[in-house]
C-alpha angles and dihedrals in degrees: 000000000000096000093094088069091070097047094096092044091050089052092051094046098045102030089216096130130244092271094060094043092047087053089060091051091045091050087050091056090051094045091046087058096042093054095053101073090049093043088048093050091049091048090049088058107034105017137269097263096069092048092047092052093056092043095053091048091052093049090052094046095047093048094048096050097043094091089060093057115099102169135063090245090052092051091047088053097047101035102022102038110023105029097033093041090051090048089053092052090049092039141108099289092061098035098044091050092047090052093046091055092054097049134066113254095252091057099043094095093059091041092055089046090054092048089049091048089054091063090045091052088053090055092046092049100040104040095070090041090051090049091051091047090052091056095041105038106015127252098283096053090041091057093048092050090050089050091056091047089057089067089069086079093065096092088065088066089062092050092050096042120126144073117309097194092097088081091099135215125342127230116245116264092249090066096238132102130015124271117232095207136019118273121234117252092256093048090050093049093046091051093046093051088059091056112094093203091055091050092051090048090053091047092056090047090053089063090045090054092052090056096044094047093048094048095044093049106031109024091092089051091051089052092049093047088056089060098253122138122264093256091063087063091051092046091049091054090046092051089047089056095042094053090041087063089057092043093049094049092044091050091047088055093045095050090070092052110038138035110285095220090054091051091051091051090051093051094049092047093050091049093052091051091049092053092051092049091048092053090053097045127086111263102242128145092257092051091050092053093044091050091048090050094052093044089047091058089056099028103102100350082108090074102073096053092040092051089043092053092049090052090046093051100045112011128237108292095085097019096124092047096049094041087049090058089052089049088053090061087048 
């Protein structure tokens, strides 16, 4: 979530134009989504640890080689294919399902909130560090240092290693009856796509993904276009991550107490109101941070109830696969 900080520097260094560079980031969003159903299906069969190992390695490699890319195709390869694909393999579909398998059903909401908060804490911690590295070492060295830091996540792959097939049978997509044997990934996806509730859940997540992608990529540019220093962009991303921790944990707690679809409606409504108020407000540093705080509360707090609803609809056997399809719409 710190990559948006280097967008302007990439444009200056390559001369490709913001449109071409944004295309690489946009392709990354698409590829991040496309990898998740396949990563989820693989994790459902052979375990999350193996998938996470490959994902972390790809994120590090893509981030480290990005400064050497001078064409749009090169940036699409490093940012859009390697880094984003690796992030998809080490992303929510695999991690949420791995957590859900370890935890009793009544505690899964809080567990998914904690996993989500972990990613948010990374953003809160690393965005100001990335901003400082940009000022101190320049954008190219800053990216390579960040790429090396990613490798610190590798020990988690060892912890999560193992076979995931012990998850058991899946409930039919219609929500009635009990399956006697696990469905294949394709059977599970085909059944889910005939479920209206699943399709509406994915539709809401599509809107969520538009907001998250825009903020992660372009919020620093919005800050800069308002005449504020670079560090305000880094602080805004950091505040976004900090309040996302609170939002994720609060949602994880709430999932066990209220209807998940009602909680999702509340989050989406609050986010829409915040965007309207931001557009009407003067663009000062304090307003930027306040906007980042409110958006942080709603940023990825959509994940625990969405993951919970997927598990409620279809059971655990193909959880990573079906949540990965929802993440694709995101």
